[in-house]
N, C-alpha and C positions, 0 to 999 in steps of 0.2 A: 501493500499499499506506499501511495505518497504523502509525505506532509502536503505539499500545496499545488496543484495545477492550477496555471493562471491561461485563461481563454484570451488570446489577441497579443500577436507578435509587433505592436506598434510602441512609439517612445513609452507608452504608462506600464502597460504590460512587458517589456523590456526592464524598464527600471525599477518596478516590484522585485521580479525576481534577482537583479544584481543588488541591491539596496538588502532583502531580504539576506542571499545569501552569504554577501562580505560579511556580513554580522553576525548570521550563525550558519557556519559552512558545512555543520555536521545534517541540516534539514535538506529532505530529498524534493527538489523542486522540477518540475516541468512544464514547459511551456508549448501549450496547442496552438500554432497557426492555419488558418485556414487555406491562407494563401497560396503560391507558388514560393519558394526557398529565394527567388531574385527580383521578386516586384517590388520591393524596395527601394531596388536604384534606380527605378524610373521617375521616382518622386520627383518633381523640379520644384516643390513647394519649397518656401521658408519660414521658420515661424521667428517670433517674438517671445525672448526668452528672458523673465525678470529680474534681477538682481539675487532674490531670494533663491529662486530656483538654480542661478549659477553657483550658489553656494554648495547646493546638493551637488552638481554636478562636480564640485573641484572635490568633496568629501568622498565621493565616488571613483575619486581618480580617474576621471573620465575628460577632464577639459585639457589637458596637455592634448588629446587626439582631436580637438573640439574647436578650439583658440584659433589656428590659423585661418578658418575658415569663418569665424565668427566679426560681424561690423558693430562697433560698439553703437549705440543710438545719442549719441551726444545733444541733442536737442530736438524741440519738436512744437510746429505751429498748429493754431487751430483757425480754419476759416469758417464763413459761411457764406454763401453766394449761391450763382442760381448758374445753371451750365451753358459753357461760354463765353460767361462772362470774361473780357480782356482782363481785368485786375479782380482780384479776390483779397480783398480785407484780411487781415492779420486782426481779430479778438483776441486769443491766449497765445501765448508762449510758454513753454518748459525748457528748462536746463539743468542739470544735475551732476555736480561735480564736488559741490561744497561740505558736503557732509564725509564723503567716503574716498573722495579723489575715484569714485568708481561711476559708470554710467548706470541709469537706472536698471537698462534693457541691451539685450544684444540681438540681433539679426543670426540667424542661426539656419543654413540648409539644413532642410531635413534630413538628407541622404548622409551628412557629415555625422550626423547627429543618432540615427540608428547604424552609422558603421561602429561608432564608437560603442555603443549599446550593444552590441552583437559581440563585438572582437571581448569585452567584458566578459561577458555572459559565457562565453569560450573559455576565456581561462579561469573564470573561477569553476567549470565542470558543469553548466546549467544545459541541459538537455531543450533544443527546439527541435519541434515536430513539423514538420511543412504537411500541408494538405490535409490537416487533421481537424475536421470538422465537427463539432461537438451538436449531438441531434438529440441530446436527453440528458435531463439533468433530474437525480433523485437525492433525498437524504435520508440518509437509512441509520439517523441518530447518532450514532458514535463515529460514524462517515457519510461521506458523500460520495455518490456514484455518476458518473459522467458516459453515456455511452458515444462510440466516434461513428462517423459516417460509413464507415468499416462494419461495422456491427463490434467491433471491440470495447468489453468493456474497461474502465478504470478505477480504481478506491481511491478515495482521497479526506485527509482531515482537513482539506479547504479547498474550496474554488476561488476564484480571485476571474472576477468576468470586467474585461478589457477589450470587448468584443463591440463596441461601437456604439452612435449612439441609436442606434434599432438593436439594439443587445437580443440576442435569441435567448441568452441564459438569463436575464432578467425577466421576458416573457415566461419561460421554463419555471422558475419560480416565483412567478406569483403576484410581483412585485408592480404596482401599477404607479404611473407616470401623470404630471402635469405638458401637455401639450397644448403649443399654439404656432401655426405658421403662419409667418411675416407677410407672405406673397412676393418675397425676395428672394433674388439668388446673388451669392459672392461669385464673382467673376475673378478669379486666380492667374495673373500670368507676370512676367519676367520681362521689363525692359532697360536698355541701353542706351545713356545718355552723353552729350557731348563733353558737357561740364561734368564736375564733381560734386556731390551731394553735401560733402562736408560733414556726413554723418548725420543730417537732420533728417527727420520722420516727419509729414505732412498726414494731416488730417482733415479733408475738404467736404464739410458738409452740405451736400447737392438733394433738391427736391426728390430723387429717386431712392436715397439711401446716402453712406458716408463714402468715400472716394478714398482709400490711404495709399500714401506712397512710400516706401519704409527703405531705407537705406539697406544697400549689402555692398561685399569688396568691390570696389574698383569703381569704375561709372556704369553701376548697375543699380537697380532697384525693383522691388517687389510690390507687387502693387495686389492689392484687395479692392475690389470695386462692388461695390453694392449696385443694384437693379433692379426694378420689375421683373418677375420672373420671367413673363413672356419675351422683353426686352434682353432679357440678360440670355436666352437659347437664341434670340435672333442676330445678336452681338457674337457670340462665339460661334455659331455657322457660318457669319459671314466671312467672303474673302477679305486676305490682308488689309487691301486700299481701306475697306470700308473701316475696318476695327480701327485702323490706326488713327483715321481721319474722327471717329468719337471719342475714342481716347487723346488727342492733342485737344481737342476741345474740352476737357475734363483736366487733363494732366497740364497745359498750360507751355509756357515757351523758356520758362526760365531756368532749365537746365538746358537747354540748343536742343537741337536735333534729336530725334527720338526712333529706335526702333527694335521690333521686339526680338527678344532673346530667350524666348523658350515658349511653349507651346500655349496654349488656353482652355481652361475648365469653369463649368459653373458649379455650385454646389448649393443648392436648396439651402435658406436659413430661415429657423424657427429656434420656439425657447423651449427645451423637453427638461423637466426636473423629476428623478424618481423621488416617488412619498415615500421610499426607504433607501437606504444605501446598502442594505443587510439582509440577511435571511441565515435563516441555522444551513451552518456549513457555507455561505456564499457571502462575498464582499464585492462591491463594485466599484470602480476608479473609472476615471478619467468620463469620457463621453457616455460610457454605460451608464452612470451618473446622474451626467448632467449635460448638456448641449444648450450653448449660448450665443446670442448674436457676436460676431467678429470687433464690434464697433469699439471694444474697449483693449483687443488683444489680448484678453484674458483667459481664453478658453483652453489651452492646451497647459498654460502657468496654476489653472484650477485642477488640471490633471496631476501637475505633477507635487501639489499642496496635496492632493488624497497619496501620491506613493511616499510622501514624508510621513505622513500620520499614520497608516497602515503599516509600513514596513516596521514604525518604532509601534504600534499597537504588537504584532506580531510578534516581533525579539524579544521585548519586555516580558508577552506572556510566557513564551519560550523557555525564558531564564527563568521564570518562579514557575516553572514547572505545571501551569497552566493549559489547558485545551485550548490550541490556536479558530480553533473551527465552532467553537461554541457561540453561541448567541452571547451570554454576559460578557465575551471578552471582546467578540466583533462590538459591541454596543459604545465601547471607548473610541471606536472611529466613527462611529455615526456618529456621532455628538460632536466628536471635536469637528467634522467637518460640513454638517448640513446646516447648519445658521450660515457661514460665510458665503458656500456654494450659493443659497437662497438670494440673499444678500445681492450678489455679484450676478444672480439670473435677472433679478430685477431691477437692478439698476440700468443695466444693457437694454432691458425690456423698456423703460420708460426713456432714456436716452435716443434710442433708437424712434419710438414715438416723435419724439421733442422735435427731433433734428430731420427725420424724413418726409417732410413736407415743403409746402410754401405758402401757408398761411402768414401773411401778411401781420396782423398783432402778435402770434406766436413768434417769429421770425424776430420782429423789434425784442420782444421781450426777452429770448434766449439772449442774444447777441449782446444786450444789456447785461444780462448776467456773465457771461464771460468777458466784457470789459472789467466789471466789477473783480474779478474772481482774477483777471490779469494785473489789478493793482495793490493786492493785499499779498506780498511774499509769503506772510507766514501759510495763509490757505493754500497757497502754490505749492511751498516747501511740502504742507500737510498731503497733496494731492500726489507730489511725485512720491513720496515714502510709501505712501498706499499702494500706489501702482509699481510699486518696487517691490513690497511685499515685507517692507520692514516693520510697517505696523501691524503686522498679523495679531491678534491675541493668543496665547498659549503658544507660540511658534513651535514646529517639531524640529527637533533637534537639526534633521539633515538641513532645513531651510535656514539654519543658523549659523553651518557649515562646523556643528559638531558628529563625532562619528557615533553611532548607535552603541 
C-alpha cells in the first residue's frame, strides 16, 4: 500500500510530492498523470510567481535550476481606457524594492518550472506514472482505493487531487462546488517587441476585460488578454494579420514594433470554489480546489500556498505518528486554506465585474479610487506586500523560506 497517491502532474502535484518527500523520505509517494510523458514540454505559457512562492522554490532547492529563465517584475502600471485609445492614462503605479531588495514577483516559463520539479522528483525517488487516468475513488476506512483506466487498483493512505478545475476526483468524492461562468475567455500568447520592457508589468482595464502585459527575458512579453468568449474564439481562429492588428490596438506602440513569438490559445474564465477541500482520505489542492479569474495573477500562487500548507500538515502529522489521511488530520489543512481562497476568489470576482465594462459613472468612480490609492504610499505598500504573499496570516514554513 502506498502512503500518498498524487493525481495530476502539473506544478501543484509535483510540488506536493517534492515538498513532502524532501521532508519525509520514508514515505512512499506515487504520482499519477493522465497525460503522455512529454506533453508538458509543449506548454508555451509563463506564470507570475510571487515572492512567498519563490521562498518555497528556494527552500526546496529548485530555484537554482529556474532563476536564469526568471524575469523579475520590477514595477507595474494600471490604466483604464477604451480599446484603441492612443493614450492610456496611468491611474496607479507599483514598485517594490524597498523592504527586501527583491521584486514582489517573477515571470517564469511554465516549462522551466515543470522541468526543475520533475528533475527534483526523480532525484528524490518519486515514481511518476504517465497515461494513468483515475476512473474510480473509494474510501475504505483505513485506506483509500483508486482504480486506473486499465482496471488496476491501488491502495493508499491518502489521495491528493491536483487534477485541475474540472477535477474528476473531486466529483467522485461527492464534493460540491460554487461555479460561475464569466462569459469571458483569456487569450494567452507571447510577443516580441523592439524596445526593452525594463521589467515593467502592465494591466490595462478595457471594456471587455483586463489586458495584461507581463515581462519575459529579452524583449519579449507574455500576454493574458481577456475578451468575451465569442470574440476570443474569433481572434484565436483568425489569421496572424487580423490578430496582430487587434493586438496592436490594445498593446499600443510604446515598446515599438510587435511580432508574435508563439502560438495562441484561449481558456474559458469562471469562478469555481470547492465547498470543502477535504474528504476522508482525500485532499484537494490547486485548481481542483479553486479556479479564479486571472485579473490578479494569483491563480497558480494560490496553488503554491495550498502546497505549503498541505505538505506541512502531512509531514507534521507523520512525525507525530498520526494517520496522514484521517479527516481530523486533514482538517488543519482545510481551515488553513479555505478562508484565504474564498477571500481571493471574491476579490477577483468583484474586480472583474467592476472593471470589465464601460459604464460611465462606474468608470469615473473606479478611476477616482485608483488615483486615491496611487497617492497613498502606505496603502500601496500594503497592497504590494499582500500581492507578494508577505502579509499572509499564519504563513506556512515553506512560504517563509523555512524547511519542514
